[in-house]
N, CA, C, O and CB atoms as a CASP TS submission, in Angstrom:
PFRMAT TS
TARGET T0000
AUTHOR 0000-0000-0000
METHOD Language model
MODEL 1
PARENT N/A
ATOM      1  N   ALA     1      84.771  96.866 112.291  1.00  0.00           N
ATOM      2  CA  ALA     1      85.872  96.436 113.150  1.00  0.00           C
ATOM      3  C   ALA     1      86.778  95.512 112.366  1.00  0.00           C
ATOM      4  O   ALA     1      86.314  94.742 111.525  1.00  0.00           O
ATOM      5  CB  ALA     1      85.348  95.735 114.428  1.00  0.00           C
ATOM      6  N   GLY     2      88.067  95.585 112.640  1.00  0.00           N
ATOM      7  CA  GLY     2      89.043  94.737 111.974  1.00  0.00           C
ATOM      8  C   GLY     2      89.392  93.513 112.782  1.00  0.00           C
ATOM      9  O   GLY     2      90.355  92.814 112.465  1.00  0.00           O
ATOM     10  N   THR     3      88.620  93.237 113.834  1.00  0.00           N
ATOM     11  CA  THR     3      88.940  92.101 114.674  1.00  0.00           C
ATOM     12  C   THR     3      88.922  90.806 113.865  1.00  0.00           C
ATOM     13  O   THR     3      88.057  90.597 113.015  1.00  0.00           O
ATOM     14  CB  THR     3      87.963  92.014 115.841  1.00  0.00           C
ATOM     15  N   ARG     4      89.860  89.975 114.140  1.00  0.00           N
ATOM     16  CA  ARG     4      90.028  88.658 113.513  1.00  0.00           C
ATOM     17  C   ARG     4      90.480  88.726 112.055  1.00  0.00           C
ATOM     18  O   ARG     4      90.467  87.703 111.371  1.00  0.00           O
ATOM     19  CB  ARG     4      88.735  87.896 113.591  1.00  0.00           C
ATOM     20  N   SER     5      90.874  89.881 111.564  1.00  0.00           N
ATOM     21  CA  SER     5      91.371  89.965 110.196  1.00  0.00           C
ATOM     22  C   SER     5      92.764  90.585 110.184  1.00  0.00           C
ATOM     23  O   SER     5      93.155  91.292 111.113  1.00  0.00           O
ATOM     24  CB  SER     5      90.405  90.784 109.313  1.00  0.00           C
ATOM     25  N   PHE     6      93.488  90.311 109.133  1.00  0.00           N
ATOM     26  CA  PHE     6      94.856  90.785 108.982  1.00  0.00           C
ATOM     27  C   PHE     6      95.034  91.362 107.586  1.00  0.00           C
ATOM     28  O   PHE     6      94.337  90.981 106.646  1.00  0.00           O
ATOM     29  CB  PHE     6      95.871  89.645 109.239  1.00  0.00           C
ATOM     30  N   THR     7      95.970  92.277 107.469  1.00  0.00           N
ATOM     31  CA  THR     7      96.332  92.834 106.176  1.00  0.00           C
ATOM     32  C   THR     7      97.597  92.135 105.715  1.00  0.00           C
ATOM     33  O   THR     7      98.532  91.960 106.496  1.00  0.00           O
ATOM     34  CB  THR     7      96.531  94.383 106.248  1.00  0.00           C
ATOM     35  N   ALA     8      97.633  91.738 104.465  1.00  0.00           N
ATOM     36  CA  ALA     8      98.797  91.032 103.946  1.00  0.00           C
ATOM     37  C   ALA     8      99.118  91.493 102.537  1.00  0.00           C
ATOM     38  O   ALA     8      98.227  91.835 101.758  1.00  0.00           O
ATOM     39  CB  ALA     8      98.566  89.521 103.967  1.00  0.00           C
ATOM     40  N   ASP     9     100.384  91.497 102.230  1.00  0.00           N
ATOM     41  CA  ASP     9     100.866  91.793 100.881  1.00  0.00           C
ATOM     42  C   ASP     9     100.913  90.471 100.137  1.00  0.00           C
ATOM     43  O   ASP     9     101.700  89.590 100.484  1.00  0.00           O
ATOM     44  CB  ASP     9     102.282  92.503 100.896  1.00  0.00           C
ATOM     45  N   PHE    10     100.088  90.327  99.134  1.00  0.00           N
ATOM     46  CA  PHE    10     100.037  89.083  98.376  1.00  0.00           C
ATOM     47  C   PHE    10     100.969  89.102  97.171  1.00  0.00           C
ATOM     48  O   PHE    10     100.857  88.269  96.272  1.00  0.00           O
ATOM     49  CB  PHE    10      98.622  88.815  97.921  1.00  0.00           C
ATOM     50  N   GLY    11     101.880  90.051  97.165  1.00  0.00           N
ATOM     51  CA  GLY    11     102.890  90.087  96.133  1.00  0.00           C
ATOM     52  C   GLY    11     102.441  90.688  94.822  1.00  0.00           C
ATOM     53  O   GLY    11     103.175  90.625  93.836  1.00  0.00           O
ATOM     54  N   GLY    12     101.284  91.255  94.782  1.00  0.00           N
ATOM     55  CA  GLY    12     100.782  91.835  93.544  1.00  0.00           C
ATOM     56  C   GLY    12     101.112  93.307  93.447  1.00  0.00           C
ATOM     57  O   GLY    12     101.761  93.888  94.316  1.00  0.00           O
ATOM     58  N   GLU    13     100.647  93.880  92.371  1.00  0.00           N
ATOM     59  CA  GLU    13     100.860  95.308  92.160  1.00  0.00           C
ATOM     60  C   GLU    13      99.694  96.049  92.753  1.00  0.00           C
ATOM     61  O   GLU    13      98.814  96.148  91.897  1.00  0.00           O
ATOM     62  CB  GLU    13     101.028  95.650  90.657  1.00  0.00           C
ATOM     63  N   GLY    14      99.427  96.485  93.643  1.00  0.00           N
ATOM     64  CA  GLY    14      98.239  97.152  94.136  1.00  0.00           C
ATOM     65  C   GLY    14      98.203  97.112  95.648  1.00  0.00           C
ATOM     66  O   GLY    14      99.213  96.951  96.333  1.00  0.00           O
ATOM     67  N   GLU    15      97.011  97.264  96.115  1.00  0.00           N
ATOM     68  CA  GLU    15      96.830  97.327  97.550  1.00  0.00           C
ATOM     69  C   GLU    15      96.958  95.960  98.210  1.00  0.00           C
ATOM     70  O   GLU    15      96.784  94.919  97.577  1.00  0.00           O
ATOM     71  CB  GLU    15      95.492  97.924  97.869  1.00  0.00           C
ATOM     72  N   ASP    16      97.270  96.000  99.508  1.00  0.00           N
ATOM     73  CA  ASP    16      97.312  94.778 100.286  1.00  0.00           C
ATOM     74  C   ASP    16      95.899  94.233 100.413  1.00  0.00           C
ATOM     75  O   ASP    16      94.925  94.962 100.225  1.00  0.00           O
ATOM     76  CB  ASP    16      97.942  95.022 101.679  1.00  0.00           C
ATOM     77  N   GLY    17      95.792  92.952 100.731  1.00  0.00           N
ATOM     78  CA  GLY    17      94.490  92.330 100.901  1.00  0.00           C
ATOM     79  C   GLY    17      94.205  92.024 102.356  1.00  0.00           C
ATOM     80  O   GLY    17      95.118  91.966 103.180  1.00  0.00           O
ATOM     81  N   GLU    18      92.942  91.830 102.665  1.00  0.00           N
ATOM     82  CA  GLU    18      92.507  91.458 104.006  1.00  0.00           C
ATOM     83  C   GLU    18      92.215  89.966 104.004  1.00  0.00           C
ATOM     84  O   GLU    18      91.709  89.416 103.026  1.00  0.00           O
ATOM     85  CB  GLU    18      91.251  92.282 104.454  1.00  0.00           C
ATOM     86  N   LEU    19      92.544  89.321 105.120  1.00  0.00           N
ATOM     87  CA  LEU    19      92.256  87.899 105.235  1.00  0.00           C
ATOM     88  C   LEU    19      91.974  87.539 106.678  1.00  0.00           C
ATOM     89  O   LEU    19      92.321  88.275 107.601  1.00  0.00           O
ATOM     90  CB  LEU    19      93.416  87.062 104.694  1.00  0.00           C
ATOM     91  N   MET    20      91.341  86.399 106.854  1.00  0.00           N
ATOM     92  CA  MET    20      91.093  85.884 108.194  1.00  0.00           C
ATOM     93  C   MET    20      91.972  84.649 108.374  1.00  0.00           C
ATOM     94  O   MET    20      92.111  83.831 107.465  1.00  0.00           O
ATOM     95  CB  MET    20      89.568  85.546 108.415  1.00  0.00           C
ATOM     96  N   CYS    21      92.556  84.531 109.553  1.00  0.00           N
ATOM     97  CA  CYS    21      93.439  83.408 109.839  1.00  0.00           C
ATOM     98  C   CYS    21      93.114  82.893 111.239  1.00  0.00           C
ATOM     99  O   CYS    21      93.580  83.463 112.226  1.00  0.00           O
ATOM    100  CB  CYS    21      94.948  83.822 109.722  1.00  0.00           C
ATOM    101  N   PRO    22      92.320  81.825 111.340  1.00  0.00           N
ATOM    102  CA  PRO    22      91.955  81.304 112.653  1.00  0.00           C
ATOM    103  C   PRO    22      93.185  81.028 113.516  1.00  0.00           C
ATOM    104  O   PRO    22      94.215  80.586 113.008  1.00  0.00           O
ATOM    105  CB  PRO    22      91.134  80.034 112.501  1.00  0.00           C
ATOM    106  N   ILE    23      93.083  81.275 114.755  1.00  0.00           N
ATOM    107  CA  ILE    23      94.090  81.113 115.801  1.00  0.00           C
ATOM    108  C   ILE    23      95.093  82.268 115.811  1.00  0.00           C
ATOM    109  O   ILE    23      95.519  82.682 116.889  1.00  0.00           O
ATOM    110  CB  ILE    23      94.825  79.792 115.615  1.00  0.00           C
ATOM    111  N   ALA    24      95.481  82.797 114.663  1.00  0.00           N
ATOM    112  CA  ALA    24      96.476  83.878 114.622  1.00  0.00           C
ATOM    113  C   ALA    24      95.996  85.098 115.390  1.00  0.00           C
ATOM    114  O   ALA    24      96.808  85.828 115.959  1.00  0.00           O
ATOM    115  CB  ALA    24      96.786  84.267 113.173  1.00  0.00           C
ATOM    116  N   ASP    25      94.698  85.328 115.415  1.00  0.00           N
ATOM    117  CA  ASP    25      94.164  86.486 116.124  1.00  0.00           C
ATOM    118  C   ASP    25      94.189  86.302 117.638  1.00  0.00           C
ATOM    119  O   ASP    25      93.814  87.214 118.374  1.00  0.00           O
ATOM    120  CB  ASP    25      92.749  86.762 115.669  1.00  0.00           C
ATOM    121  N   MET    26      94.621  85.148 118.108  1.00  0.00           N
ATOM    122  CA  MET    26      94.710  84.882 119.545  1.00  0.00           C
ATOM    123  C   MET    26      96.083  85.241 120.118  1.00  0.00           C
ATOM    124  O   MET    26      96.269  85.203 121.335  1.00  0.00           O
ATOM    125  CB  MET    26      94.408  83.417 119.819  1.00  0.00           C
ATOM    126  N   VAL    27      97.041  85.588 119.262  1.00  0.00           N
ATOM    127  CA  VAL    27      98.388  85.937 119.722  1.00  0.00           C
ATOM    128  C   VAL    27      98.336  87.269 120.466  1.00  0.00           C
ATOM    129  O   VAL    27      97.692  88.211 120.003  1.00  0.00           O
ATOM    130  CB  VAL    27      99.387  86.014 118.526  1.00  0.00           C
ATOM    131  N   ASN    28      99.000  87.353 121.603  1.00  0.00           N
ATOM    132  CA  ASN    28      98.986  88.570 122.411  1.00  0.00           C
ATOM    133  C   ASN    28      99.674  89.738 121.710  1.00  0.00           C
ATOM    134  O   ASN    28     100.534  89.554 120.848  1.00  0.00           O
ATOM    135  CB  ASN    28      99.653  88.312 123.746  1.00  0.00           C
ATOM    136  N   HIS    29      99.268  90.943 122.105  1.00  0.00           N
ATOM    137  CA  HIS    29      99.770  92.185 121.516  1.00  0.00           C
ATOM    138  C   HIS    29     100.827  92.838 122.410  1.00  0.00           C
ATOM    139  O   HIS    29     100.685  92.883 123.632  1.00  0.00           O
ATOM    140  CB  HIS    29      98.613  93.161 121.272  1.00  0.00           C
ATOM    141  N   ASP    30     101.869  93.334 121.787  1.00  0.00           N
ATOM    142  CA  ASP    30     102.868  94.198 122.437  1.00  0.00           C
ATOM    143  C   ASP    30     103.379  95.115 121.333  1.00  0.00           C
ATOM    144  O   ASP    30     103.936  94.638 120.343  1.00  0.00           O
ATOM    145  CB  ASP    30     104.063  93.356 123.127  1.00  0.00           C
ATOM    146  N   TYR    31     103.197  96.422 121.489  1.00  0.00           N
ATOM    147  CA  TYR    31     103.560  97.341 120.404  1.00  0.00           C
ATOM    148  C   TYR    31     105.041  97.292 120.063  1.00  0.00           C
ATOM    149  O   TYR    31     105.437  97.743 118.988  1.00  0.00           O
ATOM    150  CB  TYR    31     103.178  98.754 120.775  1.00  0.00           C
ATOM    151  N   ARG    32     105.873  96.752 120.959  1.00  0.00           N
ATOM    152  CA  ARG    32     107.311  96.644 120.687  1.00  0.00           C
ATOM    153  C   ARG    32     107.686  95.316 120.030  1.00  0.00           C
ATOM    154  O   ARG    32     108.859  95.087 119.735  1.00  0.00           O
ATOM    155  CB  ARG    32     108.095  96.809 121.978  1.00  0.00           C
ATOM    156  N   ALA    33     106.729  94.458 119.803  1.00  0.00           N
ATOM    157  CA  ALA    33     107.000  93.109 119.292  1.00  0.00           C
ATOM    158  C   ALA    33     107.660  93.145 117.915  1.00  0.00           C
ATOM    159  O   ALA    33     107.381  94.022 117.097  1.00  0.00           O
ATOM    160  CB  ALA    33     105.703  92.303 119.221  1.00  0.00           C
ATOM    161  N   LYS    34     108.521  92.197 117.684  1.00  0.00           N
ATOM    162  CA  LYS    34     109.197  92.068 116.391  1.00  0.00           C
ATOM    163  C   LYS    34     108.523  91.085 115.446  1.00  0.00           C
ATOM    164  O   LYS    34     108.549  91.313 114.237  1.00  0.00           O
ATOM    165  CB  LYS    34     110.614  91.646 116.606  1.00  0.00           C
ATOM    166  N   PRO    35     107.909  89.986 115.942  1.00  0.00           N
ATOM    167  CA  PRO    35     107.286  89.038 115.009  1.00  0.00           C
ATOM    168  C   PRO    35     106.218  89.715 114.170  1.00  0.00           C
ATOM    169  O   PRO    35     105.608  90.705 114.575  1.00  0.00           O
ATOM    170  CB  PRO    35     106.678  87.858 115.768  1.00  0.00           C
ATOM    171  N   ALA    36     106.016  89.161 113.009  1.00  0.00           N
ATOM    172  CA  ALA    36     105.033  89.727 112.094  1.00  0.00           C
ATOM    173  C   ALA    36     104.437  88.605 111.252  1.00  0.00           C
ATOM    174  O   ALA    36     104.913  87.470 111.280  1.00  0.00           O
ATOM    175  CB  ALA    36     105.672  90.819 111.191  1.00  0.00           C
ATOM    176  N   PHE    37     103.405  88.935 110.515  1.00  0.00           N
ATOM    177  CA  PHE    37     102.792  87.981 109.602  1.00  0.00           C
ATOM    178  C   PHE    37     103.200  88.316 108.183  1.00  0.00           C
ATOM    179  O   PHE    37     103.471  89.469 107.848  1.00  0.00           O
ATOM    180  CB  PHE    37     101.257  87.981 109.744  1.00  0.00           C
ATOM    181  N   ARG    38     103.236  87.301 107.373  1.00  0.00           N
ATOM    182  CA  ARG    38     103.524  87.514 105.945  1.00  0.00           C
ATOM    183  C   ARG    38     102.851  86.404 105.145  1.00  0.00           C
ATOM    184  O   ARG    38     102.593  85.310 105.647  1.00  0.00           O
ATOM    185  CB  ARG    38     105.075  87.540 105.669  1.00  0.00           C
ATOM    186  N   TRP    39     102.586  86.716 103.918  1.00  0.00           N
ATOM    187  CA  TRP    39     102.037  85.742 102.976  1.00  0.00           C
ATOM    188  C   TRP    39     103.209  85.097 102.251  1.00  0.00           C
ATOM    189  O   TRP    39     104.072  85.800 101.726  1.00  0.00           O
ATOM    190  CB  TRP    39     101.035  86.413 101.961  1.00  0.00           C
ATOM    191  N   ASN    40     103.251  83.774 102.215  1.00  0.00           N
ATOM    192  CA  ASN    40     104.295  83.041 101.510  1.00  0.00           C
ATOM    193  C   ASN    40     103.690  82.524 100.210  1.00  0.00           C
ATOM    194  O   ASN    40     102.930  81.556 100.230  1.00  0.00           O
ATOM    195  CB  ASN    40     104.872  81.866 102.385  1.00  0.00           C
ATOM    196  N   PRO    41     104.016  83.156  99.070  1.00  0.00           N
ATOM    197  CA  PRO    41     103.395  82.748  97.800  1.00  0.00           C
ATOM    198  C   PRO    41     103.823  81.352  97.345  1.00  0.00           C
ATOM    199  O   PRO    41     103.087  80.691  96.612  1.00  0.00           O
ATOM    200  CB  PRO    41     103.734  83.753  96.719  1.00  0.00           C
ATOM    201  N   GLU    42     104.996  80.901  97.768  1.00  0.00           N
ATOM    202  CA  GLU    42     105.448  79.565  97.360  1.00  0.00           C
ATOM    203  C   GLU    42     104.624  78.461  98.015  1.00  0.00           C
ATOM    204  O   GLU    42     104.268  77.477  97.367  1.00  0.00           O
ATOM    205  CB  GLU    42     106.922  79.380  97.707  1.00  0.00           C
ATOM    206  N   SER    43     104.325  78.629  99.296  1.00  0.00           N
ATOM    207  CA  SER    43     103.548  77.606  99.996  1.00  0.00           C
ATOM    208  C   SER    43     102.057  77.914 100.004  1.00  0.00           C
ATOM    209  O   SER    43     101.244  77.041 100.308  1.00  0.00           O
ATOM    210  CB  SER    43     104.042  77.465 101.417  1.00  0.00           C
ATOM    211  N   GLY    44     101.690  79.168  99.665  1.00  0.00           N
ATOM    212  CA  GLY    44     100.293  79.567  99.718  1.00  0.00           C
ATOM    213  C   GLY    44      99.782  79.657 101.144  1.00  0.00           C
ATOM    214  O   GLY    44      98.600  79.435 101.404  1.00  0.00           O
ATOM    215  N   GLN    45     100.692  79.990 102.081  1.00  0.00           N
ATOM    216  CA  GLN    45     100.315  80.043 103.491  1.00  0.00           C
ATOM    217  C   GLN    45     100.624  81.406 104.107  1.00  0.00           C
ATOM    218  O   GLN    45     101.533  82.117 103.678  1.00  0.00           O
ATOM    219  CB  GLN    45     101.035  78.946 104.267  1.00  0.00           C
ATOM    220  N   PHE    46      99.850  81.737 105.107  1.00  0.00           N
ATOM    221  CA  PHE    46     100.028  82.926 105.919  1.00  0.00           C
ATOM    222  C   PHE    46     100.903  82.503 107.093  1.00  0.00           C
ATOM    223  O   PHE    46     100.541  81.575 107.815  1.00  0.00           O
ATOM    224  CB  PHE    46      98.642  83.537 106.396  1.00  0.00           C
ATOM    225  N   GLU    47     102.038  83.152 107.304  1.00  0.00           N
ATOM    226  CA  GLU    47     103.017  82.699 108.294  1.00  0.00           C
ATOM    227  C   GLU    47     103.272  83.743 109.371  1.00  0.00           C
ATOM    228  O   GLU    47     103.294  84.944 109.101  1.00  0.00           O
ATOM    229  CB  GLU    47     104.322  82.346 107.611  1.00  0.00           C
ATOM    230  N   LEU    48     103.463  83.270 110.585  1.00  0.00           N
ATOM    231  CA  LEU    48     103.963  84.093 111.675  1.00  0.00           C
ATOM    232  C   LEU    48     105.457  83.835 111.721  1.00  0.00           C
ATOM    233  O   LEU    48     105.883  82.685 111.827  1.00  0.00           O
ATOM    234  CB  LEU    48     103.253  83.765 113.063  1.00  0.00           C
ATOM    235  N   PHE    49     106.264  84.895 111.641  1.00  0.00           N
ATOM    236  CA  PHE    49     107.708  84.698 111.682  1.00  0.00           C
ATOM    237  C   PHE    49     108.335  85.673 112.654  1.00  0.00           C
ATOM    238  O   PHE    49     107.785  86.738 112.932  1.00  0.00           O
ATOM    239  CB  PHE    49     108.324  84.862 110.288  1.00  0.00           C
ATOM    240  N   ALA    50     109.484  85.298 113.162  1.00  0.00           N
ATOM    241  CA  ALA    50     110.213  86.142 114.115  1.00  0.00           C
ATOM    242  C   ALA    50     111.592  86.448 113.526  1.00  0.00           C
ATOM    243  O   ALA    50     112.388  85.535 113.308  1.00  0.00           O
ATOM    244  CB  ALA    50     110.342  85.440 115.524  1.00  0.00           C
ATOM    245  N   PRO    51     111.875  87.720 113.269  1.00  0.00           N
ATOM    246  CA  PRO    51     113.171  88.089 112.706  1.00  0.00           C
ATOM    247  C   PRO    51     114.296  88.104 113.747  1.00  0.00           C
ATOM    248  O   PRO    51     115.453  88.357 113.410  1.00  0.00           O
ATOM    249  CB  PRO    51     113.071  89.446 112.052  1.00  0.00           C
ATOM    250  N   VAL    52     113.957  87.837 114.995  1.00  0.00           N
ATOM    251  CA  VAL    52     114.949  87.761 116.071  1.00  0.00           C
ATOM    252  C   VAL    52     114.751  86.443 116.815  1.00  0.00           C
ATOM    253  O   VAL    52     113.634  85.928 116.852  1.00  0.00           O
ATOM    254  CB  VAL    52     114.826  88.985 117.052  1.00  0.00           C
ATOM    255  N   PRO    53     115.809  85.883 117.409  1.00  0.00           N
ATOM    256  CA  PRO    53     115.659  84.611 118.124  1.00  0.00           C
ATOM    257  C   PRO    53     114.900  84.766 119.442  1.00  0.00           C
ATOM    258  O   PRO    53     114.977  85.802 120.102  1.00  0.00           O
ATOM    259  CB  PRO    53     117.025  84.006 118.394  1.00  0.00           C
ATOM    260  N   TYR    54     114.181  83.736 119.801  1.00  0.00           N
ATOM    261  CA  TYR    54     113.467  83.674 121.077  1.00  0.00           C
ATOM    262  C   TYR    54     113.970  82.469 121.861  1.00  0.00           C
ATOM    263  O   TYR    54     114.351  81.448 121.288  1.00  0.00           O
ATOM    264  CB  TYR    54     111.922  83.589 120.858  1.00  0.00           C
ATOM    265  N   ARG    55     113.963  82.610 123.181  1.00  0.00           N
ATOM    266  CA  ARG    55     114.336  81.492 124.038  1.00  0.00           C
ATOM    267  C   ARG    55     113.131  80.591 124.256  1.00  0.00           C
ATOM    268  O   ARG    55     111.987  81.042 124.194  1.00  0.00           O
ATOM    269  CB  ARG    55     114.892  81.993 125.389  1.00  0.00           C
ATOM    270  N   ARG    56     113.391  79.337 124.506  1.00  0.00           N
ATOM    271  CA  ARG    56     112.329  78.385 124.789  1.00  0.00           C
ATOM    272  C   ARG    56     111.496  78.902 125.961  1.00  0.00           C
ATOM    273  O   ARG    56     112.046  79.310 126.983  1.00  0.00           O
ATOM    274  CB  ARG    56     112.911  76.977 125.099  1.00  0.00           C
ATOM    275  N   GLY    57     110.196  78.884 125.816  1.00  0.00           N
ATOM    276  CA  GLY    57     109.296  79.332 126.865  1.00  0.00           C
ATOM    277  C   GLY    57     109.001  80.829 126.856  1.00  0.00           C
ATOM    278  O   GLY    57     108.110  81.290 127.569  1.00  0.00           O
ATOM    279  N   GLU    58     109.737  81.581 126.060  1.00  0.00           N
ATOM    280  CA  GLU    58     109.510  83.033 125.993  1.00  0.00           C
ATOM    281  C   GLU    58     108.242  83.307 125.184  1.00  0.00           C
ATOM    282  O   GLU    58     108.028  82.703 124.133  1.00  0.00           O
ATOM    283  CB  GLU    58     110.740  83.766 125.355  1.00  0.00           C
ATOM    284  N   GLN    59     107.400  84.223 125.679  1.00  0.00           N
ATOM    285  CA  GLN    59     106.160  84.544 124.981  1.00  0.00           C
ATOM    286  C   GLN    59     106.450  85.304 123.687  1.00  0.00           C
ATOM    287  O   GLN    59     107.258  86.232 123.667  1.00  0.00           O
ATOM    288  CB  GLN    59     105.231  85.370 125.887  1.00  0.00           C
ATOM    289  N   VAL    60     105.792  84.904 122.631  1.00  0.00           N
ATOM    290  CA  VAL    60     105.896  85.586 121.345  1.00  0.00           C
ATOM    291  C   VAL    60     104.627  86.397 121.159  1.00  0.00           C
ATOM    292  O   VAL    60     103.522  85.861 121.242  1.00  0.00           O
ATOM    293  CB  VAL    60     106.107  84.574 120.162  1.00  0.00           C
ATOM    294  N   CYS    61     104.783  87.680 120.908  1.00  0.00           N
ATOM    295  CA  CYS    61     103.644  88.582 120.686  1.00  0.00           C
ATOM    296  C   CYS    61     103.733  89.165 119.284  1.00  0.00           C
ATOM    297  O   CYS    61     104.774  89.105 118.630  1.00  0.00           O
ATOM    298  CB  CYS    61     103.609  89.721 121.751  1.00  0.00           C
ATOM    299  N   ILE    62     102.627  89.724 118.844  1.00  0.00           N
ATOM    300  CA  ILE    62     102.618  90.483 117.600  1.00  0.00           C
ATOM    301  C   ILE    62     102.255  91.924 117.941  1.00  0.00           C
ATOM    302  O   ILE    62     101.776  92.201 119.041  1.00  0.00           O
ATOM    303  CB  ILE    62     101.613  89.870 116.555  1.00  0.00           C
ATOM    304  N   SER    63     102.479  92.826 117.018  1.00  0.00           N
ATOM    305  CA  SER    63     102.156  94.230 117.252  1.00  0.00           C
ATOM    306  C   SER    63     101.016  94.665 116.346  1.00  0.00           C
ATOM    307  O   SER    63     101.038  94.433 115.138  1.00  0.00           O
ATOM    308  CB  SER    63     103.389  95.119 117.023  1.00  0.00           C
ATOM    309  N   TYR    64     100.029  95.295 116.947  1.00  0.00           N
ATOM    310  CA  TYR    64      98.949  95.921 116.193  1.00  0.00           C
ATOM    311  C   TYR    64      99.297  97.373 115.922  1.00  0.00           C
ATOM    312  O   TYR    64      98.478  98.134 115.407  1.00  0.00           O
ATOM    313  CB  TYR    64      97.608  95.814 116.953  1.00  0.00           C
ATOM    314  N   GLY    65     100.520  97.750 116.275  1.00  0.00           N
ATOM    315  CA  GLY    65     100.998  99.103 116.060  1.00  0.00           C
ATOM    316  C   GLY    65     101.067  99.881 117.361  1.00  0.00           C
ATOM    317  O   GLY    65     100.496  99.475 118.373  1.00  0.00           O
ATOM    318  N   ASP    66     101.760 100.982 117.324  1.00  0.00           N
ATOM    319  CA  ASP    66     101.896 101.863 118.480  1.00  0.00           C
ATOM    320  C   ASP    66     100.685 102.788 118.491  1.00  0.00           C
ATOM    321  O   ASP    66     100.778 103.961 118.130  1.00  0.00           O
ATOM    322  CB  ASP    66     103.244 102.681 118.435  1.00  0.00           C
ATOM    323  N   VAL    67      99.547 102.237 118.913  1.00  0.00           N
ATOM    324  CA  VAL    67      98.280 102.960 118.886  1.00  0.00           C
ATOM    325  C   VAL    67      97.676 103.011 120.287  1.00  0.00           C
ATOM    326  O   VAL    67      98.088 102.262 121.173  1.00  0.00           O
ATOM    327  CB  VAL    67      97.295 102.298 117.897  1.00  0.00           C
ATOM    328  N   ASN    68      96.705 103.891 120.484  1.00  0.00           N
ATOM    329  CA  ASN    68      96.100 104.028 121.809  1.00  0.00           C
ATOM    330  C   ASN    68      95.025 102.954 122.040  1.00  0.00           C
ATOM    331  O   ASN    68      94.621 102.245 121.119  1.00  0.00           O
ATOM    332  CB  ASN    68      95.491 105.436 121.973  1.00  0.00           C
ATOM    333  N   ASN    69      94.579 102.862 123.294  1.00  0.00           N
ATOM    334  CA  ASN    69      93.587 101.852 123.677  1.00  0.00           C
ATOM    335  C   ASN    69      92.267 102.028 122.938  1.00  0.00           C
ATOM    336  O   ASN    69      91.605 101.042 122.616  1.00  0.00           O
ATOM    337  CB  ASN    69      93.341 101.905 125.172  1.00  0.00           C
ATOM    338  N   GLU    70      91.875 103.273 122.666  1.00  0.00           N
ATOM    339  CA  GLU    70      90.640 103.520 121.931  1.00  0.00           C
ATOM    340  C   GLU    70      90.704 102.871 120.549  1.00  0.00           C
ATOM    341  O   GLU    70      89.736 102.250 120.109  1.00  0.00           O
ATOM    342  CB  GLU    70      90.380 105.033 121.802  1.00  0.00           C
ATOM    343  N   HIS    71      91.835 103.012 119.867  1.00  0.00           N
ATOM    344  CA  HIS    71      92.027 102.405 118.544  1.00  0.00           C
ATOM    345  C   HIS    71      91.964 100.874 118.645  1.00  0.00           C
ATOM    346  O   HIS    71      91.301 100.218 117.842  1.00  0.00           O
ATOM    347  CB  HIS    71      93.386 102.852 117.932  1.00  0.00           C
ATOM    348  N   LEU    72      92.661 100.319 119.637  1.00  0.00           N
ATOM    349  CA  LEU    72      92.662  98.859 119.802  1.00  0.00           C
ATOM    350  C   LEU    72      91.261  98.325 120.064  1.00  0.00           C
ATOM    351  O   LEU    72      90.881  97.292 119.511  1.00  0.00           O
ATOM    352  CB  LEU    72      93.592  98.454 120.945  1.00  0.00           C
ATOM    353  N   LEU    73      90.499  99.005 120.889  1.00  0.00           N
ATOM    354  CA  LEU    73      89.144  98.562 121.183  1.00  0.00           C
ATOM    355  C   LEU    73      88.248  98.678 119.952  1.00  0.00           C
ATOM    356  O   LEU    73      87.493  97.757 119.642  1.00  0.00           O
ATOM    357  CB  LEU    73      88.560  99.373 122.338  1.00  0.00           C
ATOM    358  N   HIS    74      88.331  99.797 119.259  1.00  0.00           N
ATOM    359  CA  HIS    74      87.473 100.023 118.089  1.00  0.00           C
ATOM    360  C   HIS    74      87.779  99.054 116.946  1.00  0.00           C
ATOM    361  O   HIS    74      86.860  98.481 116.360  1.00  0.00           O
ATOM    362  CB  HIS    74      87.631 101.456 117.597  1.00  0.00           C
ATOM    363  N   TYR    75      89.038  98.870 116.629  1.00  0.00           N
ATOM    364  CA  TYR    75      89.406  98.055 115.465  1.00  0.00           C
ATOM    365  C   TYR    75      89.643  96.579 115.767  1.00  0.00           C
ATOM    366  O   TYR    75      89.452  95.734 114.892  1.00  0.00           O
ATOM    367  CB  TYR    75      90.632  98.617 114.843  1.00  0.00           C
ATOM    368  N   TYR    76      90.055  96.257 116.986  1.00  0.00           N
ATOM    369  CA  TYR    76      90.434  94.874 117.284  1.00  0.00           C
ATOM    370  C   TYR    76      89.661  94.251 118.428  1.00  0.00           C
ATOM    371  O   TYR    76      89.784  93.051 118.674  1.00  0.00           O
ATOM    372  CB  TYR    76      91.882  94.813 117.597  1.00  0.00           C
ATOM    373  N   GLY    77      88.861  95.046 119.136  1.00  0.00           N
ATOM    374  CA  GLY    77      87.992  94.493 120.159  1.00  0.00           C
ATOM    375  C   GLY    77      88.653  94.146 121.477  1.00  0.00           C
ATOM    376  O   GLY    77      88.119  93.323 122.221  1.00  0.00           O
ATOM    377  N   PHE    78      89.784  94.734 121.795  1.00  0.00           N
ATOM    378  CA  PHE    78      90.407  94.483 123.086  1.00  0.00           C
ATOM    379  C   PHE    78      91.159  95.699 123.567  1.00  0.00           C
ATOM    380  O   PHE    78      91.482  96.599 122.792  1.00  0.00           O
ATOM    381  CB  PHE    78      91.340  93.292 123.008  1.00  0.00           C
ATOM    382  N   ILE    79      91.435  95.716 124.867  1.00  0.00           N
ATOM    383  CA  ILE    79      92.284  96.722 125.485  1.00  0.00           C
ATOM    384  C   ILE    79      93.327  95.961 126.296  1.00  0.00           C
ATOM    385  O   ILE    79      92.963  95.140 127.139  1.00  0.00           O
ATOM    386  CB  ILE    79      91.453  97.732 126.385  1.00  0.00           C
ATOM    387  N   PRO    80      94.607  96.211 126.066  1.00  0.00           N
ATOM    388  CA  PRO    80      95.634  95.453 126.809  1.00  0.00           C
ATOM    389  C   PRO    80      95.673  95.811 128.289  1.00  0.00           C
ATOM    390  O   PRO    80      96.480  95.258 129.037  1.00  0.00           O
ATOM    391  CB  PRO    80      97.005  95.696 126.200  1.00  0.00           C
TER
END
């Protein structure tokens, strides 16, 4: 299962790496969500960023992809 782990591009030549980021896995899922995670090599941090503006109080979600509930349960341990 991929629950609690994320795939990130660490800026190298090769495949992306897997990492665990406490609390980040608690963000709600919406397949239409725009925010995403990225590795910032300058700060050495894994960041949640939003490429579009959000209003104060608006829920920010991440997307695990446009996948079915079976995939979400198998790989991430939840069904929306």
